[in-house]
N, C-alpha and C positions, 0 to 999 in steps of 0.2 A: 817749416814750420818757422816762423821769422825767430831771435832772439830774443822777443819782447813775448812771444808766446811761450817760447819751452823755460824762460825765466818765471813766466805763470802758472804752467804746467811742471815746475820744476816744488814751485811753495806749494802748491793743489797737495803736491804727491806728499811734500813732507809733513802737511797737518794731519794726511789725511792715516800716515803711518803712525803719526803721533796719537788719535782716534781710534785707530785699532792696532796698538800694538799688545794687550793681549788676548785677542782674536787670534792674531797672523803667528804668535809664537806658539798657541795651544797649537793650532795647522803645522804647526809646523814641529811641531813636537807628535804628534797625533801621525802625521808623514813620514819621520823619520821609523818611531815608532814600530809602522804597517811594511815601511822597506826598506829593512837591515840591509838586506842584497844589496839595494841599487847606493845607498847609502857605501857602507863599506870598499864599492867601485868605483863613488867618485873616487872618496878621501885618495885610495891610492892612485887612480890616475893622476892628483892634483898633486901626490908627494911626486913622481915617477917624470913629468912633466915638470915639478919644481927643482926638480936635481940633476938637471940638464943643463 
């Protein structure tokens, strides 16, 4: 991808996230609620890697 295309995509995604912030937030909350075991596993991996 050209540098100009990367900039355009970055701007588009920023605006998209702003427009869909509530939808994304709700999706993330639902996912975390439905996948508690994965969330715990991801958090453990994160902190183990961080402590190295």
